[in-house]
LOGU-46102 format. One record per residue (C-alpha): residue number from 1; residue in one letter; z, y, x. Coordinates in Angstrom, 1 decimal, m for minus. Example, Ala and Ser with C-alpha at 12.3 -4.5 7.8 and 13.67 -1.06 7.14 Angstrom:
# LOGU-46102
{site 1 'A' {7.8 m4.5 12.3}}
{site 2 'S' {7.1 m1.1 13.7}}
This chain:
# LOGU-46102
{site 1 'M' {m20.4 m4.8 37.6}}
{site 2 'N' {m23.0 m6.6 35.2}}
{site 3 'Q' {m21.0 m10.0 34.0}}
{site 4 'P' {m22.7 m12.7 35.8}}
{site 5 'L' {m23.8 m15.7 33.3}}
{site 6 'P' {m21.5 m18.8 33.5}}
{site 7 'L' {m22.3 m22.4 35.5}}
{site 8 'S' {m24.7 m25.0 34.0}}
{site 9 'V' {m26.3 m23.6 31.0}}
{site 10 'S' {m29.5 m24.1 30.8}}
{site 11 'C' {m32.5 m22.9 28.1}}
{site 12 'S' {m36.2 m24.3 27.8}}
{site 13 'V' {m39.2 m22.3 27.0}}
{site 14 'R' {m42.6 m22.6 25.6}}
{site 15 'V' {m45.3 m20.1 26.4}}
{site 16 'P' {m49.1 m19.9 24.9}}
{site 17 'A' {m52.2 m18.9 27.1}}
{site 18 'S' {m53.6 m15.3 26.0}}
{site 19 'S' {m57.0 m13.5 25.9}}
{site 20 'A' {m57.3 m9.9 26.0}}
{site 21 'N' {m59.3 m7.5 25.0}}
{site 22 'L' {m61.2 m9.7 22.6}}
{site 23 'G' {m64.7 m7.7 23.5}}
{site 24 'A' {m64.4 m4.5 22.2}}
{site 25 'G' {m60.5 m3.7 21.6}}
{site 26 'F' {m59.6 m2.7 24.7}}
{site 27 'D' {m56.2 m3.3 25.8}}
{site 28 'S' {m54.8 m3.7 22.5}}
{site 29 'L' {m56.1 m6.9 20.7}}
{site 30 'G' {m55.2 m10.5 21.8}}
{site 31 'L' {m54.6 m13.6 21.2}}
{site 32 'A' {m52.9 m16.2 21.9}}
{site 33 'L' {m54.5 m19.7 22.8}}
{site 34 'D' {m52.7 m22.7 23.3}}
{site 35 'I' {m52.5 m23.5 26.9}}
{site 36 'Y' {m48.9 m23.8 27.7}}
{site 37 'D' {m46.5 m23.5 30.7}}
{site 38 'D' {m42.7 m24.4 30.6}}
{site 39 'L' {m40.1 m23.6 31.6}}
{site 40 'I' {m36.3 m24.9 32.1}}
{site 41 'V' {m34.2 m23.0 33.8}}
{site 42 'T' {m30.0 m23.8 34.9}}
{site 43 'T' {m27.6 m21.5 36.0}}
{site 44 'I' {m25.8 m23.1 39.2}}
{site 45 'A' {m23.6 m21.5 42.2}}
{site 46 'S' {m25.5 m20.2 44.2}}
{site 47 'G' {m29.1 m19.0 45.1}}
{site 48 'V' {m32.7 m19.2 44.0}}
{site 49 'R' {m33.9 m22.5 43.6}}
{site 50 'V' {m37.7 m22.6 42.3}}
{site 51 'S' {m40.1 m25.7 41.7}}
{site 52 'V' {m43.7 m26.2 40.5}}
{site 53 'D' {m46.1 m28.5 39.6}}
{site 54 'G' {m49.3 m27.6 37.7}}
{site 55 'E' {m50.6 m24.0 38.5}}
{site 56 'G' {m50.0 m22.8 41.3}}
{site 57 'D' {m48.5 m25.7 42.7}}
{site 58 'G' {m48.3 m24.9 46.3}}
{site 59 'A' {m50.0 m21.3 46.0}}
{site 60 'V' {m47.1 m19.1 44.5}}
{site 61 'P' {m43.6 m18.4 45.9}}
{site 62 'L' {m40.4 m20.2 46.0}}
{site 63 'D' {m37.9 m17.1 45.9}}
{site 64 'D' {m36.9 m15.2 43.6}}
{site 65 'T' {m40.6 m12.9 44.1}}
{site 66 'H' {m41.5 m15.3 42.0}}
{site 67 'L' {m43.0 m13.6 38.7}}
{site 68 'V' {m41.5 m15.6 36.6}}
{site 69 'V' {m37.8 m14.7 39.0}}
{site 70 'R' {m38.8 m11.5 39.1}}
{site 71 'A' {m38.8 m10.9 35.4}}
{site 72 'L' {m36.4 m12.9 34.5}}
{site 73 'L' {m33.5 m11.1 35.9}}
{site 74 'R' {m35.0 m8.0 34.6}}
{site 75 'G' {m34.3 m9.8 31.7}}
{site 76 'L' {m30.5 m10.0 32.6}}
{site 77 'D' {m30.6 m7.0 34.0}}
{site 78 'A' {m31.7 m5.7 31.0}}
{site 79 'G' {m29.2 m7.0 28.4}}
{site 80 'G' {m25.8 m6.2 30.8}}
{site 81 'V' {m25.6 m9.7 32.6}}
{site 82 'G' {m26.0 m11.7 36.0}}
{site 83 'S' {m26.4 m14.7 37.1}}
{site 84 'T' {m24.8 m16.6 41.0}}
{site 85 'G' {m27.6 m18.7 41.0}}
{site 86 'L' {m30.2 m19.8 39.3}}
{site 87 'E' {m33.4 m23.2 39.4}}
{site 88 'I' {m36.9 m23.0 38.0}}
{site 89 'V' {m38.5 m25.8 37.1}}
{site 90 'C' {m42.5 m24.7 36.6}}
{site 91 'R' {m44.1 m27.1 34.4}}
{site 92 'N' {m47.8 m24.9 34.3}}
{site 93 'A' {m50.7 m25.4 32.9}}
{site 94 'I' {m52.6 m22.2 32.5}}
{site 95 'P' {m55.7 m21.1 34.7}}
{site 96 'H' {m54.2 m18.9 37.3}}
{site 97 'A' {m57.4 m15.4 38.0}}
{site 98 'R' {m59.4 m17.3 34.6}}
{site 99 'G' {m58.6 m13.8 32.2}}
{site 100 'L' {m55.6 m16.4 30.5}}
{site 101 'G' {m53.2 m14.5 30.3}}
{site 102 'S' {m51.3 m16.7 33.5}}
{site 103 'S' {m49.4 m13.3 35.0}}
{site 104 'A' {m48.0 m11.9 31.1}}
{site 105 'A' {m47.1 m15.7 30.1}}
{site 106 'A' {m45.5 m16.1 33.7}}
{site 107 'V' {m43.6 m12.6 33.2}}
{site 108 'V' {m42.3 m13.9 29.0}}
{site 109 'S' {m41.6 m17.2 29.6}}
{site 110 'G' {m38.9 m15.2 32.0}}
{site 111 'L' {m37.7 m12.7 30.2}}
{site 112 'A' {m37.9 m15.2 27.3}}
{site 113 'A' {m35.1 m17.2 29.1}}
{site 114 'A' {m33.2 m14.6 30.1}}
{site 115 'S' {m33.0 m14.5 27.0}}
{site 116 'G' {m31.8 m17.7 25.6}}
{site 117 'L' {m28.9 m18.5 28.8}}
{site 118 'M' {m27.8 m14.7 27.4}}
{site 119 'A' {m27.5 m16.0 23.4}}
{site 120 'K' {m25.7 m19.6 24.4}}
{site 121 'S' {m23.7 m18.0 26.6}}
{site 122 'G' {m22.8 m15.7 23.2}}
{site 123 'L' {m22.5 m12.8 26.2}}
{site 124 'R' {m25.5 m10.5 23.3}}
{site 125 'Q' {m27.6 m11.9 20.7}}
{site 126 'P' {m31.5 m12.5 21.7}}
{site 127 'F' {m34.2 m10.6 22.4}}
{site 128 'S' {m35.5 m9.1 19.9}}
{site 129 'T' {m39.7 m9.4 20.0}}
{site 130 'E' {m40.1 m5.9 19.9}}
{site 131 'E' {m37.4 m5.8 23.1}}
{site 132 'L' {m39.7 m8.7 24.3}}
{site 133 'I' {m42.4 m7.0 24.3}}
{site 134 'Q' {m41.0 m4.1 25.4}}
{site 135 'L' {m40.4 m5.4 28.8}}
{site 136 'A' {m43.1 m8.1 29.4}}
{site 137 'S' {m45.0 m4.8 27.9}}
{site 138 'E' {m43.0 m2.3 31.5}}
{site 139 'F' {m44.4 m4.7 34.0}}
{site 140 'E' {m48.3 m5.5 32.3}}
{site 141 'G' {m48.9 m2.1 32.1}}
{site 142 'H' {m50.4 m3.2 28.8}}
{site 143 'P' {m49.3 m4.7 25.7}}
{site 144 'D' {m52.3 m7.5 24.6}}
{site 145 'N' {m51.8 m10.5 26.5}}
{site 146 'A' {m48.0 m9.7 26.8}}
{site 147 'A' {m47.8 m9.1 22.7}}
{site 148 'A' {m50.1 m12.1 22.1}}
{site 149 'S' {m47.8 m14.9 24.1}}
{site 150 'V' {m44.2 m13.4 22.0}}
{site 151 'L' {m46.2 m13.0 18.9}}
{site 152 'G' {m48.6 m16.2 18.6}}
{site 153 'S' {m51.8 m16.0 16.7}}
{site 154 'A' {m53.9 m12.3 17.4}}
{site 155 'V' {m52.3 m9.5 18.2}}
{site 156 'V' {m53.3 m5.9 17.4}}
{site 157 'S' {m50.5 m3.7 20.0}}
{site 158 'W' {m50.7 0.2 20.8}}
{site 159 'T' {m48.6 2.2 23.5}}
{site 160 'E' {m47.0 5.6 22.8}}
{site 161 'F' {m45.5 7.7 24.9}}
{site 162 'V' {m42.4 9.3 24.7}}
{site 163 'D' {m41.1 11.7 26.8}}
{site 164 'G' {m43.1 10.7 29.2}}
{site 165 'V' {m42.0 6.8 28.7}}
{site 166 'A' {m44.2 4.8 27.2}}
{site 167 'R' {m43.3 2.6 24.4}}
{site 168 'Y' {m45.4 m0.6 24.0}}
{site 169 'H' {m45.8 m1.9 20.1}}
{site 170 'A' {m47.6 m4.6 18.5}}
{site 171 'R' {m48.3 m7.0 15.0}}
{site 172 'P' {m49.8 m9.5 14.5}}
{site 173 'L' {m53.0 m10.9 12.2}}
{site 174 'A' {m52.9 m14.4 10.6}}
{site 175 'V' {m56.4 m15.8 12.4}}
{site 176 'H' {m59.1 m17.2 9.4}}
{site 177 'P' {m58.7 m20.8 9.4}}
{site 178 'A' {m62.3 m21.5 9.7}}
{site 179 'I' {m62.2 m19.9 13.2}}
{site 180 'A' {m62.7 m22.2 16.1}}
{site 181 'V' {m62.1 m21.1 19.4}}
{site 182 'T' {m64.0 m22.8 22.6}}
{site 183 'A' {m63.0 m21.6 26.4}}
{site 184 'F' {m65.6 m21.2 28.9}}
{site 185 'I' {m64.0 m22.1 32.5}}
{site 186 'P' {m65.6 m21.6 35.8}}
{site 187 'S' {m63.3 m22.7 39.2}}
{site 188 'T' {m63.5 m19.6 40.4}}
{site 189 'E' {m61.1 m16.9 40.3}}
{site 190 'S' {m60.8 m13.4 40.0}}
{site 191 'S' {m59.2 m10.3 40.1}}
{site 192 'T' {m57.4 m8.6 37.6}}
{site 193 'S' {m57.1 m5.1 39.7}}
{site 194 'L' {m60.2 m5.5 41.6}}
{site 195 'T' {m62.4 m5.8 38.3}}
{site 196 'R' {m59.9 m3.0 36.7}}
{site 197 'G' {m61.1 m0.9 39.4}}
{site 198 'L' {m64.6 m0.6 38.4}}
{site 199 'L' {m63.6 1.1 35.4}}
{site 200 'P' {m64.8 4.5 34.3}}
{site 201 'D' {m61.8 7.3 34.1}}
{site 202 'A' {m64.7 9.1 31.1}}
{site 203 'V' {m66.9 7.0 29.0}}
{site 204 'P' {m69.5 8.5 26.7}}
{site 205 'R' {m69.1 9.4 23.7}}
{site 206 'A' {m71.4 7.6 21.3}}
{site 207 'D' {m70.4 4.4 23.3}}
{site 208 'A' {m65.8 5.1 22.1}}
{site 209 'V' {m68.0 6.0 18.8}}
{site 210 'F' {m69.3 2.1 19.6}}
{site 211 'N' {m66.2 0.6 20.2}}
{site 212 'V' {m63.5 2.0 17.6}}
{site 213 'S' {m65.9 0.8 14.8}}
{site 214 'R' {m65.8 m2.6 16.0}}
{site 215 'S' {m62.4 m2.8 16.8}}
{site 216 'A' {m61.6 m1.3 13.5}}
{site 217 'L' {m63.9 m4.4 12.1}}
{site 218 'A' {m62.5 m7.0 14.4}}
{site 219 'V' {m59.6 m6.6 11.8}}
{site 220 'V' {m61.4 m7.8 9.8}}
{site 221 'A' {m63.3 m11.1 11.1}}
{site 222 'L' {m60.1 m12.3 12.2}}
{site 223 'T' {m58.3 m12.3 8.7}}
{site 224 'S' {m60.8 m12.1 6.3}}
{site 225 'D' {m64.8 m12.3 7.2}}
{site 226 'P' {m66.0 m14.9 10.2}}
{site 227 'G' {m69.4 m13.6 9.9}}
{site 228 'C' {m68.8 m10.4 11.3}}
{site 229 'L' {m67.4 m12.2 15.0}}
{site 230 'H' {m70.2 m11.6 15.7}}
{site 231 'A' {m70.7 m7.4 15.2}}
{site 232 'A' {m66.8 m7.3 15.8}}
{site 233 'T' {m66.8 m8.5 19.5}}
{site 234 'A' {m69.7 m6.7 20.7}}
{site 235 'D' {m68.3 m4.3 23.6}}
{site 236 'R' {m69.6 m0.9 25.4}}
{site 237 'L' {m66.6 0.1 26.7}}
{site 238 'H' {m65.4 m2.5 29.9}}
{site 239 'Q' {m67.8 m5.0 30.2}}
{site 240 'H' {m70.5 m4.5 31.4}}
{site 241 'Y' {m69.5 m2.3 34.1}}
{site 242 'R' {m67.5 m5.5 35.6}}
{site 243 'A' {m71.3 m7.1 35.1}}
{site 244 'P' {m71.9 m6.8 39.0}}
{site 245 'V' {m68.5 m9.0 40.1}}
{site 246 'L' {m69.1 m11.5 37.1}}
{site 247 'P' {m72.3 m11.8 37.3}}
{site 248 'D' {m71.8 m15.7 36.2}}
{site 249 'T' {m69.4 m14.7 33.8}}
{site 250 'T' {m72.3 m12.1 31.9}}
{site 251 'H' {m75.2 m14.3 32.2}}
{site 252 'V' {m73.0 m17.4 29.8}}
{site 253 'V' {m71.7 m14.7 27.6}}
{site 254 'D' {m75.4 m13.3 26.7}}
{site 255 'E' {m77.3 m16.8 26.2}}
{site 256 'L' {m74.0 m17.6 24.4}}
{site 257 'R' {m74.2 m13.8 22.3}}
{site 258 'G' {m78.5 m14.4 22.5}}
{site 259 'R' {m78.1 m17.6 20.5}}
{site 260 'G' {m76.2 m15.4 17.7}}
{site 261 'V' {m72.6 m16.4 19.0}}
{site 262 'A' {m69.1 m14.4 19.6}}
{site 263 'A' {m69.0 m14.2 23.0}}
{site 264 'F' {m66.8 m12.2 25.2}}
{site 265 'V' {m65.6 m11.9 28.5}}
{site 266 'S' {m61.6 m12.9 28.2}}
{site 267 'G' {m59.5 m10.2 29.8}}
{site 268 'A' {m61.1 m9.6 33.3}}
{site 269 'G' {m62.8 m12.4 33.6}}
{site 270 'P' {m63.4 m14.8 35.0}}
{site 271 'S' {m63.3 m16.8 31.7}}
{site 272 'V' {m66.2 m16.7 28.7}}
{site 273 'L' {m64.1 m16.7 24.9}}
{site 274 'A' {m66.1 m17.8 22.0}}
{site 275 'L' {m64.5 m17.5 18.3}}
{site 276 'H' {m67.3 m18.8 15.9}}
{site 277 'D' {m66.3 m20.9 12.0}}
{site 278 'Q' {m70.4 m23.1 12.9}}
{site 279 'P' {m70.9 m25.6 15.6}}
{site 280 'L' {m71.5 m24.2 19.4}}
{site 281 'P' {m75.4 m25.0 20.1}}
{site 282 'A' {m74.9 m27.9 22.7}}
{site 283 'A' {m77.7 m26.1 24.3}}
{site 284 'A' {m75.5 m23.1 25.4}}
{site 285 'V' {m72.4 m25.6 26.0}}
{site 286 'E' {m74.9 m27.4 28.7}}
{site 287 'H' {m76.4 m24.3 29.7}}
{site 288 'A' {m72.6 m22.4 29.9}}
{site 289 'A' {m72.0 m26.1 32.4}}
{site 290 'R' {m75.3 m25.9 35.0}}
{site 291 'V' {m73.7 m22.6 36.1}}
{site 292 'G' {m69.6 m23.9 36.1}}
{site 293 'F' {m68.5 m23.2 32.9}}
{site 294 'A' {m66.5 m26.0 31.1}}
{site 295 'A' {m66.2 m25.7 27.3}}
{site 296 'R' {m62.6 m26.3 25.6}}
{site 297 'S' {m62.4 m26.6 22.0}}
{site 298 'L' {m58.8 m24.9 22.3}}
{site 299 'R' {m56.7 m23.2 19.6}}
{site 300 'V' {m54.9 m20.3 18.1}}
{site 301 'A' {m51.0 m20.5 19.5}}
{site 302 'G' {m47.8 m19.4 18.4}}
{site 303 'P' {m45.2 m17.3 19.5}}
{site 304 'V' {m42.9 m18.0 22.5}}
{site 305 'D' {m40.5 m21.0 22.1}}
{site 306 'V' {m37.4 m21.0 23.5}}
{site 307 'R' {m34.3 m23.5 22.9}}
């Protein structure tokens, strides 16, 4: 039986939102964004008490089926530690079901809280970033969003299979200081499982080659040559397959790209992200607003913070 955490131990976690794919880098490129979920966890005598303020209030479960709780308990188990009870306070700002990594952020915050509680109790060392990425990606099934929330900045991630078991890895990129980020966020939601189910099992070789080249170029554009951003964020692998269920999102992307802006679907949508080193055309921003997409200026965020 795992050794339980002592009572009245507390830690807080701040975790950033993220955008995955960045156009061509399907399931491999990610970017941390400065919208944050905050979490305070305290060990109690028994039970699980969850409160939620902000995004998800009234819409998510308040028991041990809550994603943060599931991740936290998984983290404790991975560390060989148990708990008699937990009080969890969530203050959420990351929009849900908008393609901004809310589920990955919830998972990372729960795992990071487990790490912080175990370390503060002296029961083990904190999880390494590699351990956090592995555990979080196991929930997600791919490491792009999770790695961005763990490491901050932009990330390149990949998956290896060892004896049939997925091993997830990522490395951060230093984003060029001239790059600005604007998110176009609608009020409507979308289902990742639905949009992911639209993707084919095989694609034409020419499309695969196109995306390989653009993903490689994205590393150059993000780190040293923002002038390549428009070309680097072009995609033939996933966005047009999702377009039938994301018509407004597709319209906003096309409008921005038609004006020379490096815009793409954020994750599985419906939000749109634009990376730019010049002010956005006012007409494009106004056009997006008319179809229900509010522009929000963001910065590239740092890593998950555990106190």
